[in-house]
N, C-alpha and C positions, 0 to 999 in steps of 0.2 A: 103573739100579742102586738109586738112593735113592728110596724112596717119600716122597711129600709128608708123610704122617703122621709119618714118622721124621725128616724133614729140614727142616721149618719151623724155622728157627733155625740150621741148619748154617752158613749163609753169613754169620753175624753174630758168632758167639762166637769168642773167642781160645782158644788151647790151649797146653799145655806138653808138648813132645815126651817120650814115654816109650819110644821105640824108637830110641835113638841109633845103633845099628849100621846099621839099615836107612836111617835118614836120612843117615848118612854115605855109604852106598853110593849113594844117590840123588844126592848132591852129586858123587860121583866119576863117575857116569854122565853127569850134566849137563855136566861139564867135558870130556867126550870126545865130539866130534861123531858119530863112527861108532857108539859105544855108545848114544848118545842116539837116533840114528835107528833102531837095532835095537830099543831099548826101546819107542819110540813104535809101531812096526809090530807088535810083540808085544802091546802094550797094546790096540791096535785090535782084535785078534783075541780077547784075553782078556775084553774088555768087551762081548762080544756080548749078554750077558744084561741089560746096562744099557740097551740101545737102546729097549726097549719103553716106558720112561718118559722117558728122557733123550735119545733120538735117537741116530742113528749117529755124529754128530759132537759129542755133548755139548750140543746145543741141545734143550731139552725140548719134548715134543710137546703138552703142555697148559699153560695159563697159570699153574697153581698148583704146578707142579713146577719146581724150580730148574735153571738151566743149570749144567753142570759145565765146559763149555769155557772155557778161559782162566784157570781157577783156578790158584793157586800149587800146584805139585806137592807140596811139603813139607806144605802145609796139608791137601791131599786125603789124602795118605798117613796123616797123623795121624787124620783122621776115620775112615778105613777101619780103622785099628788100634782105635779106640775102639768101633766096632760089633763087631769081631771079639772084643774082650775083654769085651764086655757092659757097658762103661761107658756106652754109649748103648744104650738099650733099644728093640729092635724085632725081633720074631721073624723077620720076613721078611728084613730086612737081615742080621741075625746069622747066619741059616742060609746065606745066599749067601756072605757074606764068610769064614765059617769054612772053606770048602772051598778058598779061594785060598791058594796058596803065597806066601811073602814076595816072590819075584821077580815074581809076577803082580800083587801089590798095587802094587809099585813101577812096573811097566810100565803099569798102568791109570792111575796118577797122572800119569806122564809123557805118556801119550797125551792125556788131557784137558787137561793144561797146555799142550800144543802146539796145540790146536784154536783156531780163530779164532772170535771172537764178533761177529756182525753186530749193530750197534746197531738198536734199534727206534724207531719213530716215537713222538713225544710232543707234548703240547701245549706250544708254545713259551713261553707266558706262565707256565704252571705250572712248567716246567723252570727258568726264570730265578729264580722264587721259591724253588724247591727247591734250587737251587745255593747261595743265601745261607744256607739252613738247614743244608745239608750242610757247608758251609765252617765254620759256627759249631759244629756238634755232632759231626761224624763224621770230618772230614778227618784228625785227629790219628792215628787208628788205621787207617783204610781208605785213606788216601793222597789226594793232590790229584785224581787221576783215578779214584779209587774202585777201584783195581786190587788193593788189599790187599797181602799179602806172606806170609811163612812163618807168622805167627801170626794174621793177620787176613785174612779172605777178600775176594775180588773181588766187588764189587756192581755194577760197570759192566756194562750190557747185560742185566741180569736183567729178567724180565717184570714188568710193573706189578702184576698181581694177587698174584704171589708176594711182591713187596716190600711191598705194602700189608699183607698178612696177617702177614708176619713182624714188621714194625715194630710193628704194632698189638698183637701178642701180647707183645712185649717190654714195651711201654708198660703194658699191662694186667696183665701177669704171668700170662697164661693159656696160654703156650706149653708144649711138652713139656720144653724146657730154658729155664732162666732164667739171666741173666748180669747181675751187679750193674752193670757199666759200661754195658751196653746199657739197663738199666732207668733209670739216672740220665740217660743221654743222651736218652732218648725220653720222659721223664716229663712234660715240658711241652708236648709236641706235641698239637695238635688234629687231628681227622680230616682236615681239608683240608690241614694241614701235611704229613701223611703222604702224601697224594695228590701233593702238589707234589714232595716228595723222590723219590717213586717215578718220577714223570715225568722228573725230572732224571737219575736213575741209568740208566733204561732206554735213553736215547738216547746214552749214552757209549760210545765204541768200545772 
């Protein structure tokens, strides 16, 4: 669903919800096991056009495209809204999302949130170093296990190339989207620091 040109940065920026009614409906669905199961199954079907880039289960097919599996449903729903509203600029994404009904947006978000994220292999020494950097700079927003939440995305299990590119663009201010908090957090990182953080994050379940 999300092309890398549009999405480098998606999994790092926070957001303020601007679709309270749909977010409340999502919470109601999540609180009802039967409704949640139905939403996930419907979302699996509605997300068929996402599979070309992000895989059938939300695990991307190429290293520079982000995984959507395991993301927080509320976070995904807000990113979908932003593309549909043109707040995030990408002709490809905007065209696809504009045809989705609200229920389909909710269902796709629920489906990806329910999908499992298999951890990837990483260099153990780099991962250990990356953990120290993550704990110092990133844990406050992204959580101890890098699983994010409603306002901050899951980074655990993302692919190393995607993570490296995204973090580097925030540090250098060269991304499609910039975020002040991310710019501050990454400003002191050297290239090898970024590699270490990426190795730590990719192997998290």
